[in-house]
VEXDREN-2710 file (C-alpha; in Angstrom, 1 decimal):
% VEXDREN-2710
k/r/px/py/pz
1/UNK/9.3/22.9/16.6
2/UNK/7.0/22.4/19.3
3/UNK/7.1/18.9/20.7
4/UNK/3.7/18.3/21.8
5/UNK/-0.1/19.9/21.5
6/UNK/-0.7/22.8/23.7
7/UNK/-3.2/21.3/26.2
8/UNK/-4.2/22.5/29.7
9/UNK/-4.1/19.6/31.6
10/UNK/-6.6/21.2/34.5
11/UNK/-9.2/21.8/31.9
12/UNK/-8.6/19.0/29.3
13/UNK/-6.9/16.0/30.8
14/UNK/-9.5/13.6/29.8
15/UNK/-9.2/14.5/26.1
16/UNK/-5.3/14.7/26.3
17/UNK/-5.3/11.0/27.7
18/UNK/-8.1/9.7/25.2
19/UNK/-5.8/11.5/22.0
20/UNK/-2.1/10.3/23.4
21/UNK/-3.7/6.8/24.7
22/UNK/-0.7/4.1/24.2
23/UNK/-1.6/1.7/21.7
24/UNK/1.6/-1.0/19.7
25/UNK/0.6/-1.0/16.7
26/UNK/3.0/-3.9/16.3
27/UNK/4.9/-5.4/13.6
28/UNK/5.3/-9.1/12.9
29/UNK/8.6/-10.8/11.6
30/UNK/11.1/-8.8/10.3
31/UNK/12.1/-5.5/9.5
32/UNK/8.8/-3.1/10.8
33/UNK/10.6/0.5/11.2
34/UNK/13.1/0.4/8.4
35/UNK/14.7/-1.8/5.6
36/UNK/18.3/-2.4/4.7
37/UNK/19.6/-2.7/8.5
38/UNK/19.8/1.4/8.2
39/UNK/23.9/0.5/7.8
40/UNK/25.9/3.0/6.9
41/UNK/25.5/7.0/6.5
42/UNK/22.3/8.5/4.9
43/UNK/23.0/10.0/1.3
44/UNK/21.5/11.6/-0.9
45/UNK/20.2/11.0/-4.7
46/UNK/18.9/8.1/-6.7
47/UNK/15.5/6.9/-8.0
48/UNK/13.5/4.7/-5.7
49/UNK/11.3/2.0/-8.3
50/UNK/8.4/0.9/-6.7
51/UNK/6.4/-1.8/-7.7
52/UNK/2.5/-2.3/-6.9
53/UNK/-0.4/-4.6/-7.8
54/UNK/-3.1/-2.2/-8.9
55/UNK/-4.0/1.7/-9.8
56/UNK/-7.1/3.2/-8.3
57/UNK/-7.8/5.6/-11.4
58/UNK/-7.2/8.4/-9.0
59/UNK/-4.0/10.6/-8.1
60/UNK/-5.5/13.4/-5.4
61/UNK/-4.5/12.0/-1.7
62/UNK/-8.4/12.9/-0.6
63/UNK/-10.0/10.6/-2.6
64/UNK/-7.9/7.5/-2.8
65/UNK/-8.8/4.5/-1.0
66/UNK/-6.4/1.8/-1.8
67/UNK/-3.2/1.1/-0.7
68/UNK/-1.5/0.3/-3.6
69/UNK/-1.9/4.1/-4.8
70/UNK/-1.6/5.7/-1.4
71/UNK/1.9/4.2/-0.8
72/UNK/2.5/7.2/-3.6
73/UNK/0.0/10.0/-3.0
74/UNK/0.6/10.0/0.5
75/UNK/4.2/11.5/-0.4
76/UNK/2.8/15.0/-2.2
77/UNK/0.5/16.1/0.7
78/UNK/1.2/17.0/3.9
79/UNK/-1.4/17.2/7.0
80/UNK/-1.9/19.1/9.9
81/UNK/-0.6/16.5/12.1
82/UNK/0.9/13.2/12.0
83/UNK/0.6/9.8/14.1
84/UNK/3.1/8.1/16.0
85/UNK/3.0/4.3/14.7
86/UNK/4.4/3.0/17.5
87/UNK/2.6/4.5/20.6
88/UNK/-0.4/6.1/18.7
89/UNK/0.1/9.8/19.8
90/UNK/-0.6/12.6/17.5
91/UNK/2.3/15.1/17.1
92/UNK/3.0/18.2/15.0
93/UNK/3.2/18.4/11.2
94/UNK/1.8/21.4/9.3
95/UNK/0.5/22.6/13.0
96/UNK/2.9/23.5/15.5
97/UNK/0.5/23.2/18.1
98/UNK/-3.3/23.2/18.7
99/UNK/-6.0/23.9/21.5
100/UNK/-8.9/21.7/22.0
101/UNK/-12.1/22.8/24.0
102/UNK/-13.3/20.7/27.2
103/UNK/-16.1/19.1/25.3
104/UNK/-13.8/18.3/21.8
105/UNK/-16.4/20.6/19.8
106/UNK/-13.6/23.6/18.9
107/UNK/-10.0/22.4/17.5
108/UNK/-8.0/25.1/17.3
109/UNK/-4.7/25.1/15.1
110/UNK/-1.5/27.0/15.0
111/UNK/0.2/26.2/11.5
112/UNK/3.6/26.6/10.7
113/UNK/5.0/29.8/9.2
114/UNK/7.2/29.6/5.8
115/UNK/5.3/26.5/4.3
116/UNK/4.4/26.9/0.4
117/UNK/2.7/24.4/-2.1
118/UNK/4.7/23.5/-5.1
119/UNK/3.1/26.3/-6.9
120/UNK/4.7/28.6/-4.9
121/UNK/1.4/29.5/-3.0
122/UNK/1.8/29.8/0.9
123/UNK/-0.3/27.7/3.1
124/UNK/-2.3/29.8/5.4
125/UNK/-5.6/29.2/7.6
126/UNK/-7.7/30.2/4.8
127/UNK/-5.9/27.4/2.5
128/UNK/-7.1/24.7/5.5
129/UNK/-10.6/26.6/5.4
130/UNK/-10.7/26.0/1.4
131/UNK/-9.8/22.1/1.8
132/UNK/-12.4/21.2/4.5
133/UNK/-15.1/23.4/3.4
134/UNK/-14.6/21.6/-0.3
135/UNK/-14.0/18.0/1.3
136/UNK/-18.0/17.0/2.0
137/UNK/-18.5/18.1/-1.5
138/UNK/-16.3/15.5/-3.2
139/UNK/-18.5/12.8/-4.1
140/UNK/-18.4/9.1/-4.5
141/UNK/-14.7/8.7/-3.8
142/UNK/-14.7/11.3/-0.8
143/UNK/-16.8/9.5/1.7
144/UNK/-14.0/8.9/4.1
145/UNK/-12.8/12.4/4.3
146/UNK/-16.4/13.6/4.6
147/UNK/-16.7/11.0/7.3
148/UNK/-14.1/12.5/9.0
149/UNK/-15.6/16.1/8.9
150/UNK/-19.0/15.2/9.3
151/UNK/-21.0/17.1/11.6
152/UNK/-18.8/20.2/10.9
153/UNK/-20.4/23.5/11.8
154/UNK/-18.0/26.1/10.7
155/UNK/-14.1/26.5/10.0
156/UNK/-13.2/29.7/10.6
157/UNK/-10.0/32.4/9.9
158/UNK/-8.4/33.4/13.2
159/UNK/-5.4/35.1/11.7
160/UNK/-3.3/33.9/8.9
161/UNK/-1.6/30.9/10.7
162/UNK/-4.5/30.6/12.8
163/UNK/-7.7/28.1/11.8
164/UNK/-10.4/27.0/14.0
165/UNK/-12.9/24.0/13.5
166/UNK/-16.2/23.9/15.1
167/UNK/-18.2/20.9/15.1
168/UNK/-22.0/20.9/16.1
169/UNK/-21.5/18.1/18.6
170/UNK/-18.2/16.4/20.4
171/UNK/-15.9/14.9/17.9
172/UNK/-13.0/13.4/19.4
173/UNK/-11.9/11.7/16.6
174/UNK/-11.0/14.5/14.6
175/UNK/-7.6/15.4/15.9
176/UNK/-6.6/11.9/14.7
177/UNK/-8.5/12.6/11.6
178/UNK/-6.2/15.3/10.6
179/UNK/-3.1/13.3/10.6
180/UNK/-4.4/10.9/7.8
181/UNK/-3.6/11.2/3.8
182/UNK/-7.1/11.7/3.4
183/UNK/-6.9/15.2/5.2
184/UNK/-4.0/16.2/3.7
185/UNK/-4.0/19.8/2.5
186/UNK/-3.9/20.8/-0.9
187/UNK/-3.3/24.4/-2.6
188/UNK/-6.6/26.7/-2.8
189/UNK/-6.3/26.5/-6.8
190/UNK/-6.4/22.4/-6.0
191/UNK/-9.2/23.0/-4.2
192/UNK/-11.4/24.7/-6.9
193/UNK/-10.6/21.7/-9.2
194/UNK/-13.6/19.2/-9.8
195/UNK/-12.9/15.9/-8.1
196/UNK/-12.6/14.0/-11.5
197/UNK/-10.0/16.6/-12.6
198/UNK/-8.3/15.8/-8.9
199/UNK/-8.2/12.2/-9.7
200/UNK/-7.0/12.2/-13.6
201/UNK/-4.4/15.4/-13.3
202/UNK/-3.4/15.5/-9.6
203/UNK/-3.0/18.1/-6.8
204/UNK/-0.4/20.6/-5.9
205/UNK/0.4/19.8/-2.1
206/UNK/3.2/20.9/0.0
207/UNK/4.6/17.4/0.4
208/UNK/8.2/16.5/-0.1
209/UNK/7.7/15.0/-3.2
210/UNK/5.9/16.1/-6.2
211/UNK/3.8/14.6/-8.7
212/UNK/5.3/14.5/-12.2
213/UNK/3.3/12.3/-14.5
214/UNK/0.4/9.6/-14.2
215/UNK/-0.1/7.3/-16.8
216/UNK/-3.3/5.1/-15.6
217/UNK/-2.9/1.4/-14.7
218/UNK/1.0/1.7/-15.8
219/UNK/3.0/4.4/-13.3
220/UNK/3.1/7.1/-10.8
221/UNK/6.4/9.3/-11.3
222/UNK/7.1/11.6/-8.4
223/UNK/10.2/13.8/-8.0
224/UNK/11.7/15.5/-5.1
225/UNK/10.1/18.7/-3.7
226/UNK/13.3/21.4/-3.7
227/UNK/13.7/23.7/-0.6
228/UNK/10.8/21.4/1.4
229/UNK/11.7/22.5/5.0
230/UNK/8.5/21.3/7.1
231/UNK/8.2/17.7/7.4
232/UNK/6.4/15.6/10.7
233/UNK/7.9/15.7/14.3
234/UNK/8.2/11.8/13.7
235/UNK/11.0/12.3/10.9
236/UNK/14.5/11.9/11.3
237/UNK/15.6/14.1/8.8
238/UNK/15.2/17.5/8.3
239/UNK/14.9/19.7/5.0
240/UNK/14.7/18.0/2.1
241/UNK/14.2/14.3/1.1
242/UNK/17.1/12.0/0.1
243/UNK/15.7/10.5/-2.9
244/UNK/15.3/12.7/-6.1
245/UNK/12.8/10.7/-7.9
246/UNK/10.1/8.2/-7.5
247/UNK/8.5/5.7/-9.6
248/UNK/5.5/3.8/-9.2
249/UNK/5.2/0.9/-11.7
250/UNK/2.0/-0.9/-12.1
251/UNK/2.3/-4.8/-11.8
252/UNK/-0.9/-7.0/-11.3
253/UNK/1.3/-10.3/-11.0
254/UNK/2.4/-11.2/-8.0
255/UNK/5.2/-13.4/-9.0
256/UNK/6.5/-10.8/-11.6
257/UNK/6.9/-8.5/-8.8
258/UNK/8.7/-10.8/-6.9
259/UNK/10.8/-11.6/-9.9
260/UNK/11.6/-8.1/-10.9
261/UNK/12.7/-7.8/-7.5
262/UNK/14.9/-10.5/-7.0
263/UNK/16.5/-9.8/-10.6
264/UNK/17.2/-5.6/-9.5
265/UNK/14.5/-4.4/-11.6
266/UNK/12.7/-2.7/-9.2
267/UNK/13.9/-1.5/-5.2
268/UNK/10.3/-2.5/-3.5
269/UNK/7.5/-4.2/-4.0
270/UNK/3.7/-4.4/-2.4
271/UNK/1.6/-7.5/-1.4
272/UNK/4.2/-9.6/-1.0
273/UNK/2.2/-13.3/-1.5
274/UNK/2.9/-16.2/0.4
275/UNK/3.8/-18.1/-2.8
276/UNK/6.6/-16.3/-2.9
277/UNK/8.2/-15.6/0.4
278/UNK/10.5/-18.2/0.4
279/UNK/12.2/-17.2/-2.7
280/UNK/12.3/-13.5/-1.7
281/UNK/14.0/-14.5/2.0
282/UNK/17.4/-13.9/2.5
283/UNK/19.7/-12.6/-0.3
284/UNK/19.3/-8.7/-1.0
285/UNK/15.5/-8.7/-0.1
286/UNK/14.3/-8.2/3.4
287/UNK/10.7/-8.4/4.2
288/UNK/8.6/-5.6/6.0
289/UNK/5.7/-7.0/7.9
290/UNK/3.0/-4.5/9.9
291/UNK/-0.5/-5.4/10.5
292/UNK/-3.1/-2.7/9.3
293/UNK/-5.6/-1.2/12.2
294/UNK/-9.2/-0.6/11.2
295/UNK/-11.8/-2.4/9.7
296/UNK/-10.4/-6.0/9.1
297/UNK/-10.8/-8.2/5.6
298/UNK/-14.6/-9.4/5.7
299/UNK/-17.7/-9.8/3.8
300/UNK/-19.2/-6.3/3.8
301/UNK/-23.1/-7.5/3.8
302/UNK/-25.7/-5.7/1.8
303/UNK/-28.5/-6.2/4.8
304/UNK/-31.3/-4.8/2.5
305/UNK/-31.1/-7.8/0.1
306/UNK/-34.1/-9.9/0.7
307/UNK/-31.7/-13.0/1.8
308/UNK/-30.0/-11.0/4.2
309/UNK/-32.5/-9.4/6.2
310/UNK/-32.6/-12.6/7.8
311/UNK/-30.1/-12.4/10.9
312/UNK/-30.3/-16.2/10.9
313/UNK/-29.0/-16.4/7.4
314/UNK/-26.3/-13.4/8.5
315/UNK/-25.2/-15.7/11.5
316/UNK/-24.9/-18.7/9.4
317/UNK/-22.5/-17.3/6.8
318/UNK/-20.3/-15.3/10.2
319/UNK/-19.8/-19.3/11.8
320/UNK/-19.5/-21.1/8.6
321/UNK/-16.2/-19.4/7.5
322/UNK/-12.8/-21.0/8.4
323/UNK/-10.8/-17.9/9.4
324/UNK/-7.8/-20.0/10.2
325/UNK/-8.0/-21.9/7.1
326/UNK/-8.0/-18.8/4.8
327/UNK/-5.3/-17.2/7.1
328/UNK/-2.8/-19.9/7.4
329/UNK/-3.6/-21.1/3.3
330/UNK/-3.8/-17.4/1.3
331/UNK/-2.3/-15.0/3.4
332/UNK/1.5/-14.0/4.5
333/UNK/3.1/-15.5/7.4
334/UNK/2.3/-14.2/10.6
335/UNK/-1.6/-13.0/9.0
336/UNK/-3.7/-13.2/12.1
337/UNK/-7.7/-14.5/11.4
338/UNK/-10.6/-11.6/12.2
339/UNK/-11.4/-11.7/16.3
340/UNK/-13.5/-8.8/15.9
341/UNK/-14.4/-5.9/13.5
342/UNK/-11.8/-4.2/14.6
343/UNK/-7.9/-5.1/14.1
344/UNK/-5.8/-6.2/17.4
345/UNK/-4.0/-3.4/16.2
346/UNK/-6.5/-0.8/16.6
347/UNK/-7.5/1.5/19.9
348/UNK/-10.1/0.1/21.9
349/UNK/-10.1/-3.5/20.6
350/UNK/-12.6/-6.2/22.2
351/UNK/-11.6/-9.7/21.4
352/UNK/-14.7/-11.3/20.5
353/UNK/-13.0/-14.7/19.1
354/UNK/-15.6/-16.5/20.6
355/UNK/-18.7/-15.2/18.9
356/UNK/-16.3/-15.8/15.5
357/UNK/-15.3/-19.4/15.8
358/UNK/-16.1/-21.6/13.4
359/UNK/-19.0/-24.3/13.9
360/UNK/-20.6/-25.8/10.9
361/UNK/-23.4/-27.4/12.4
362/UNK/-24.5/-23.9/13.8
363/UNK/-24.3/-23.1/10.6
364/UNK/-27.3/-25.5/9.4
365/UNK/-29.1/-25.4/12.3
366/UNK/-29.6/-21.5/11.6
367/UNK/-30.5/-21.9/8.1
368/UNK/-32.9/-24.7/8.6
369/UNK/-34.5/-22.9/11.3
370/UNK/-34.4/-19.9/8.5
371/UNK/-36.5/-22.2/6.2
372/UNK/-33.7/-22.8/4.1
373/UNK/-33.9/-26.8/3.1
374/UNK/-30.7/-28.9/1.7
375/UNK/-31.4/-29.7/-2.4
376/UNK/-30.2/-32.2/-4.4
377/UNK/-27.1/-30.6/-5.3
378/UNK/-26.1/-29.4/-1.5
379/UNK/-27.8/-26.0/-2.1
380/UNK/-30.4/-24.9/-0.3
381/UNK/-33.2/-23.7/-1.3
382/UNK/-36.8/-21.7/-0.4
383/UNK/-40.0/-21.2/-1.9
384/UNK/-38.3/-22.5/-5.1
385/UNK/-35.4/-20.2/-4.9
386/UNK/-32.0/-21.2/-4.4
387/UNK/-29.7/-19.5/-1.4
388/UNK/-27.4/-18.2/-4.0
389/UNK/-25.4/-15.0/-3.2
390/UNK/-22.7/-13.4/-5.3
391/UNK/-19.5/-11.6/-3.6
392/UNK/-18.5/-8.8/-5.5
393/UNK/-14.5/-8.0/-5.0
394/UNK/-11.6/-6.1/-6.9
395/UNK/-8.3/-7.0/-7.7
396/UNK/-6.2/-4.7/-5.9
397/UNK/-4.4/-7.4/-3.4
398/UNK/-3.3/-10.9/-4.6
399/UNK/-4.8/-12.7/-1.7
400/UNK/-8.6/-11.4/-2.7
401/UNK/-9.6/-14.1/-5.3
402/UNK/-8.0/-16.9/-3.1
403/UNK/-9.3/-16.2/0.0
404/UNK/-13.0/-15.9/-1.5
405/UNK/-12.5/-19.2/-3.4
406/UNK/-11.8/-20.6/0.3
407/UNK/-14.7/-18.9/1.6
408/UNK/-16.7/-20.3/-1.5
409/UNK/-16.0/-23.7/-0.5
410/UNK/-16.9/-23.4/3.1
411/UNK/-20.0/-21.5/2.7
412/UNK/-20.8/-24.7/-0.3
413/UNK/-20.5/-27.1/2.8
414/UNK/-23.5/-25.9/4.9
415/UNK/-25.6/-25.1/1.6
416/UNK/-25.2/-21.7/0.1
417/UNK/-24.1/-21.3/-3.6
418/UNK/-21.6/-18.3/-3.9
419/UNK/-20.9/-16.4/-7.3
420/UNK/-17.8/-14.4/-7.8
421/UNK/-17.6/-11.1/-9.2
422/UNK/-14.9/-9.4/-10.3
423/UNK/-14.6/-5.7/-11.1
424/UNK/-11.9/-3.1/-11.6
425/UNK/-10.5/-1.1/-8.9
426/UNK/-11.8/2.1/-10.0
427/UNK/-15.5/0.8/-9.4
428/UNK/-15.1/0.2/-5.6
429/UNK/-16.3/3.3/-4.3
430/UNK/-19.4/3.6/-6.6
431/UNK/-20.2/0.1/-6.1
432/UNK/-20.8/0.5/-2.7
433/UNK/-22.4/4.0/-3.5
434/UNK/-24.8/2.3/-5.9
435/UNK/-25.7/-0.6/-3.1
436/UNK/-26.1/-2.6/-6.1
437/UNK/-24.4/-6.0/-4.8
438/UNK/-25.1/-9.0/-2.1
439/UNK/-21.7/-9.1/-0.5
440/UNK/-18.2/-6.8/-0.9
441/UNK/-15.1/-7.7/0.2
442/UNK/-12.8/-5.1/1.6
443/UNK/-11.5/-3.4/4.4
444/UNK/-10.8/-0.1/5.6
445/UNK/-7.4/1.2/7.4
446/UNK/-7.5/3.5/10.1
447/UNK/-5.3/4.0/13.5
448/UNK/-9.1/4.9/15.1
449/UNK/-12.2/3.1/16.2
450/UNK/-14.3/5.9/14.8
451/UNK/-13.3/4.0/11.3
452/UNK/-16.7/2.2/12.6
453/UNK/-18.7/5.1/12.6
454/UNK/-17.9/5.9/9.1
455/UNK/-18.5/2.3/8.0
456/UNK/-21.3/1.6/9.7
457/UNK/-23.3/4.2/10.8
458/UNK/-27.0/4.8/9.3
459/UNK/-26.4/8.5/10.0
460/UNK/-23.4/8.5/7.3
461/UNK/-22.9/6.6/4.4
462/UNK/-24.3/3.7/5.3
463/UNK/-23.1/1.7/2.4
464/UNK/-24.0/-1.8/4.1
465/UNK/-28.0/-0.6/4.1
466/UNK/-27.9/-1.6/8.0
467/UNK/-31.3/-0.9/10.0
468/UNK/-31.3/2.1/12.3
469/UNK/-30.8/0.4/15.9
470/UNK/-28.9/1.1/19.2
471/UNK/-25.4/0.6/17.2
472/UNK/-26.3/4.1/16.2
473/UNK/-26.5/5.3/19.5
474/UNK/-23.6/3.3/20.5
475/UNK/-21.0/4.8/17.3
476/UNK/-22.0/8.5/17.9
477/UNK/-21.8/8.3/21.6
478/UNK/-17.8/7.0/21.2
479/UNK/-17.6/9.8/18.5
480/UNK/-18.5/12.4/21.3
481/UNK/-16.8/10.6/24.4
482/UNK/-14.1/12.6/25.7
483/UNK/-13.5/10.0/28.6
484/UNK/-11.8/7.1/27.6
485/UNK/-13.2/4.9/29.6
486/UNK/-15.9/5.9/28.4
487/UNK/-15.4/6.0/24.6
488/UNK/-13.7/2.4/25.4
489/UNK/-16.7/1.0/26.8
490/UNK/-19.1/2.3/24.0
491/UNK/-16.4/1.2/21.2
492/UNK/-16.5/-2.3/22.7
493/UNK/-20.5/-2.3/22.5
494/UNK/-20.9/-1.3/18.6
495/UNK/-18.2/-4.4/17.9
496/UNK/-20.2/-6.7/19.9
497/UNK/-23.7/-5.2/18.3
498/UNK/-22.1/-6.0/14.8
499/UNK/-20.3/-9.1/15.5
500/UNK/-23.7/-10.5/17.3
501/UNK/-26.0/-9.4/14.7
502/UNK/-24.0/-10.2/11.6
503/UNK/-24.1/-7.2/10.1
504/UNK/-20.7/-7.2/8.9
505/UNK/-18.6/-10.6/8.7
506/UNK/-14.8/-10.6/9.8
507/UNK/-12.1/-12.9/8.2
508/UNK/-9.0/-11.9/8.2
509/UNK/-7.0/-8.7/9.6
510/UNK/-5.1/-7.1/6.6
511/UNK/-1.3/-7.5/6.6
512/UNK/1.0/-5.3/4.9
513/UNK/4.0/-7.1/3.6
514/UNK/6.8/-5.4/1.6
515/UNK/9.7/-6.5/-0.3
516/UNK/12.4/-4.7/-0.2
517/UNK/16.0/-4.2/-1.4
518/UNK/18.4/-4.3/1.5
519/UNK/20.4/-1.5/-0.3
520/UNK/16.9/0.9/0.2
521/UNK/17.5/2.3/3.9
522/UNK/14.8/3.5/6.1
523/UNK/11.5/2.7/4.5
524/UNK/9.2/3.3/7.5
525/UNK/5.8/2.5/8.1
526/UNK/3.0/5.1/9.1
527/UNK/0.3/4.4/11.6
528/UNK/-2.2/3.1/8.9
529/UNK/0.7/0.6/7.8
530/UNK/1.5/2.7/4.4
531/UNK/5.0/4.0/3.7
532/UNK/6.6/7.2/4.7
533/UNK/9.7/7.8/2.0
534/UNK/11.0/11.0/3.0
535/UNK/14.1/9.7/5.2
536/UNK/14.6/6.4/2.7
537/UNK/17.9/6.4/0.5
538/UNK/19.7/4.0/-1.1
539/UNK/23.0/3.0/-0.7
END
């Protein structure tokens, strides 16, 4: 297997430097790389039972954005490339090598031979083309994948194992995008299904595991793919996975998940809550933690709402939030309060903590300036209307409700009434697309700063209804910049504009915390702080 991408240093040195920039995606606490201490000799066989908190209602990797479901569906698809979680380096997977032209408008991938999907069909350049042509048409749940391919001019079959992707303008983020589950490669037969069919029935992938059964809101069951022999360059085991079977059970209550792990009913659990940490520490359970790169957990403001069109109101919300209190009270040990729109583990992150400090006096002053006067019950009014906002949230993490209850208290202290509205996880994407919200609570994980463009550019989805501004110029510019220093400056500028205009209110960095039985070995985080289970074994 080719160890490194084919990049001719004389012409492509700036781009090569950009695409392999080292960024330490640090772990917090114990066991960042794998569980069980790695003791003993790995052995094949067995079933891993993993309890997760929610179900996204879809088993198509190209459409799923919720971590609890990504843990399972990621195992069914391979990507063209992979990303080293320790360094950020892009390495081979289905593509053994690739060429990129000097202005990052043309990416040519050389595919491995002998790769097949679980239906027996072969991986070819045509299959990759079919995937990339179809992704922009996925609809409501495929917006992230569409963003990764925005600006694509054509995908061309050069020969049976060579595919060329050409963009209308420079697109430096694309190589990293090919390492994500979102651009995981599915069989041509799957591509021809409707997005709804792929969500409900599943897809045919070339991954180390195959979907056997999906019962919505109950479980996802996967079986080992016999004959698998084309894993990522990062994986230690060659060939088939160790485990025979994976069962992901949906268990919404964090305490029940923790009890199931302690009693041995399950082997691993997602979203370990702060309240369960002490009980799980020691004994036969290890806690694994890793900070997620990308857009931090925060308040996604609908900037088109009359109340939120006023920058002073948005800025008042931003300085009224006490991030440290929320991180320390609600979230797992080691969780950091947000210091930018991006988590500190994201390439080109900027520390903007001085702009995100809590200042209730300033919040009140800003609201005074905006004409909102304190009422008899403490809630401000203007022209006979109360200053009231609804925060829409989804139960895909046990920390969501308690975090927002603290936000509710903190905003009430400066005269803002907050109503909390819970919807189902399956409604997240459609809620964003409809624009029928004041504020949405969420985050987006990706180990590339272009996630800012996907989330906030008015030229893409523009879910938060930002006005066209110089932010668009910075976001488009960083996507096109092949020089690392120039890209870094533009990403920094985008973060500054987002924070200073309070288009989005950062609150805390998401930290993934798993509880894993000590009999489970080498359950590893990938670069997006999701799990990779090909190398995992039980013994």
